Residue frames relative to the residue before (quaternion, step in Angstrom):
aa qw qx qy qz dx dy dz
P 1.0000 0.0000 0.0000 0.0000 0.00 0.00 0.00
L 0.6253 -0.5742 0.3937 0.3525 3.44 -1.19 0.78
M 0.6807 0.5157 -0.3313 0.4012 3.68 0.74 -0.72
Q 0.7266 0.3798 -0.2617 0.5093 3.52 1.19 -0.46
A 0.4756 0.6964 -0.4399 0.3089 3.62 1.22 0.03
T 0.4210 -0.6924 0.5092 0.2900 3.56 -0.95 0.63
D 0.6417 -0.5424 0.3623 0.4033 3.63 -1.17 0.33
D 0.5972 0.5597 -0.3546 0.4520 3.53 1.22 -0.45
Q 0.6514 0.4923 -0.2919 0.4980 3.61 1.08 -0.87
I 0.6633 0.5099 -0.3176 0.4463 3.58 1.00 -0.72
G 0.6316 0.5472 -0.3004 0.4599 3.47 1.15 -0.84
A 0.6756 0.5000 -0.2980 0.4525 3.46 1.05 -0.94
F 0.6541 0.5064 -0.3272 0.4567 3.59 1.01 -0.72
M 0.6287 0.5144 -0.3414 0.4728 3.60 1.00 -0.81
K 0.6564 0.5129 -0.3227 0.4493 3.53 0.93 -0.91
F 0.6339 0.5327 -0.3187 0.4613 3.55 1.06 -0.81
R 0.6799 0.4692 -0.2630 0.4985 3.57 1.08 -0.74
G 0.4583 -0.6857 0.4569 0.3331 3.59 1.15 -0.26
K 0.5974 0.5791 -0.3509 0.4298 3.61 1.09 0.55
T 0.4138 -0.6861 0.5140 0.3064 3.53 -1.10 0.45
W 0.3071 -0.7603 0.5434 0.1797 3.55 -1.28 0.50
P 0.1569 -0.8273 0.5119 0.1700 3.57 -0.19 1.04
G 0.7096 -0.4553 0.2780 0.4603 3.66 1.14 0.17
E 0.6657 0.4842 -0.3350 0.4584 3.65 1.17 -0.24
K 0.4398 -0.7198 0.4621 0.2737 3.56 -0.83 0.96
Q 0.4981 0.6305 -0.4450 0.3954 3.69 1.20 -0.21
Q 0.6845 0.4594 -0.3375 0.4544 3.56 0.76 -0.73
V 0.6106 0.5321 -0.3448 0.4745 3.65 1.18 -0.68
A 0.6332 0.5266 -0.3241 0.4655 3.60 1.00 -0.77
H 0.6172 0.5652 -0.2882 0.4654 3.59 1.13 -0.85
A 0.6757 0.5099 -0.2367 0.4768 3.51 1.04 -1.03
A 0.6314 0.5232 -0.2947 0.4906 3.52 1.16 -0.84
A 0.7104 0.4608 -0.2916 0.4449 3.52 0.90 -0.80
E 0.5343 0.5925 -0.3434 0.4955 3.56 1.41 -0.59
Y 0.6847 0.4942 -0.2728 0.4611 3.60 0.90 -1.15
K 0.6002 0.5419 -0.3586 0.4663 3.55 0.99 -0.73
G 0.6494 0.5093 -0.3000 0.4784 3.63 0.89 -0.96
F 0.6689 0.5206 -0.3155 0.4266 3.56 0.91 -0.87
L 0.6346 0.5352 -0.2806 0.4818 3.54 1.17 -0.83
Y 0.6637 0.4877 -0.3185 0.4693 3.56 1.03 -0.79
E 0.6821 0.5084 -0.3128 0.4224 3.48 0.91 -0.84
E 0.6142 0.5264 -0.3581 0.4663 3.58 1.15 -0.66
R 0.6314 0.4844 -0.3524 0.4925 3.72 0.99 -0.72
T 0.6715 0.5121 -0.3226 0.4275 3.55 0.76 -0.86
M 0.6705 0.5177 -0.2830 0.4498 3.61 0.85 -0.89
K 0.6280 0.5043 -0.3171 0.5007 3.49 1.17 -0.83
W 0.6712 0.5104 -0.3221 0.4305 3.55 0.88 -0.81
I 0.6001 0.5488 -0.3330 0.4774 3.57 1.09 -0.74
D 0.6878 0.4651 -0.2982 0.4708 3.59 0.84 -0.97
D 0.6933 0.4740 -0.3070 0.4477 3.59 0.81 -0.88
H 0.6891 0.4772 -0.2847 0.4651 3.68 1.04 -0.78
F 0.8021 0.3522 -0.1825 0.4465 3.57 0.69 -1.04
R 0.7286 0.3835 -0.2412 0.5138 3.63 1.02 -0.84
L 0.7757 0.3464 -0.1982 0.4888 3.62 0.72 -0.99
R 0.2429 -0.8102 0.4950 0.1986 3.55 1.19 -0.39
L 0.1528 0.7998 -0.5519 0.1803 3.49 0.92 1.02
P 0.4351 -0.7161 0.4868 0.2467 3.59 -0.98 0.87
K 0.8778 0.1853 -0.0779 0.4349 3.56 -1.42 0.39
L 0.2454 0.7532 -0.5536 0.2568 3.60 0.93 1.07
Q 0.3078 -0.7063 0.6046 0.2021 3.53 -1.10 0.74
Y 0.3854 -0.7306 0.5057 0.2488 3.61 -0.68 1.02
P 0.4495 -0.7227 0.4735 0.2267 3.62 -0.86 1.06
Y 0.1041 -0.8266 0.5499 0.0586 3.58 0.37 1.14
V 0.5069 -0.6618 0.4565 0.3108 3.60 -0.98 0.82
D 0.4828 -0.6273 0.5127 0.3324 3.52 -1.03 0.67
R 0.6670 -0.4685 0.3714 0.4446 3.53 -1.31 0.25
H 0.5019 -0.6287 0.4937 0.3302 3.56 -1.03 0.80
W 0.5753 -0.6216 0.4269 0.3169 3.53 -1.09 0.93
N 0.8264 0.2133 -0.0633 0.5173 3.53 0.91 -0.88
G 0.6106 -0.5036 0.3339 0.5120 3.55 1.18 0.50
W 0.7893 -0.3087 0.2586 0.4635 3.38 -1.40 -0.60
S 0.5037 0.6725 -0.4241 0.3378 3.60 1.15 -0.27
S 0.7700 0.3371 -0.1777 0.5117 3.50 1.07 -0.77
F 0.2264 0.8085 -0.4970 0.2192 3.56 1.27 0.43
W 0.6963 0.4987 -0.2479 0.4528 3.48 0.81 -1.08
I 0.6396 0.5349 -0.2815 0.4750 3.56 1.02 -0.91
E 0.7782 0.3921 -0.1830 0.4553 3.59 0.74 -1.15
T 0.6456 0.4641 -0.3698 0.4807 3.55 1.10 0.34
G 0.4824 -0.7037 0.4322 0.2922 3.63 -0.95 0.62
E 0.7070 -0.4753 0.2854 0.4390 3.64 -1.16 0.28
H 0.6691 0.5123 -0.3220 0.4314 3.64 0.84 -0.85
I 0.6632 0.4870 -0.2923 0.4874 3.50 1.07 -0.82
H 0.5301 0.5668 -0.4067 0.4819 3.65 1.21 -0.52
N 0.6698 0.4932 -0.3046 0.4640 3.66 0.71 -1.13
M 0.6627 0.4964 -0.3367 0.4483 3.63 0.81 -0.79
F 0.6691 0.5044 -0.3187 0.4432 3.54 0.85 -0.87
L 0.7131 0.4727 -0.2932 0.4267 3.54 0.95 -0.98
S 0.5734 0.5575 -0.3472 0.4898 3.59 1.31 -0.56
S 0.6433 0.4892 -0.3637 0.4633 3.67 0.95 -0.71
V 0.6213 0.5337 -0.3525 0.4527 3.62 0.97 -0.80
A 0.6850 0.4817 -0.3101 0.4501 3.64 0.87 -0.96
V 0.6353 0.5000 -0.3561 0.4686 3.62 1.03 -0.62
L 0.6276 0.5186 -0.3568 0.4580 3.65 0.97 -0.81
F 0.6308 0.5122 -0.3265 0.4829 3.61 0.91 -0.97
E 0.6692 0.4813 -0.3255 0.4632 3.63 0.60 -0.90
H 0.6473 0.4951 -0.3315 0.4753 3.69 0.80 -0.80
C 0.6443 0.5307 -0.3328 0.4386 3.57 0.83 -0.87
I 0.6997 0.4594 -0.2633 0.4796 3.55 0.85 -0.98
N 0.7112 0.4837 -0.2532 0.4429 3.60 0.91 -0.78
G 0.7410 0.4572 -0.1656 0.4631 3.41 1.25 -0.85
L 0.7604 0.3213 -0.1734 0.5371 3.50 1.22 -0.72
L 0.7439 0.4161 -0.2284 0.4704 3.57 0.91 -0.84
L 0.8132 0.2429 -0.1250 0.5139 3.58 0.90 -0.78
P 0.1630 0.8257 -0.5289 0.1094 3.69 0.69 0.86
């Protein structure tokens, strides 16, 4: 856990993530949540490729683990590509609402 990590461990993690550590653990927690999102995105994109392109049988979908801070950290704990997928889904939903309800 972050609160029990030594300064050397935190420094090594931040160096691994390519970020500087000004000494506050809030930045480290944010970097850890981003890394969790990165790992989830990697698993999901691999599953999408294996399932849709390679058609591999009996794959288990890599469901996201519970968000550390509930829905407030949803955006931090998802990767960039999944952000774009989410936003495009919202745009399509909005477009369908306009075209289906307001312009029949």
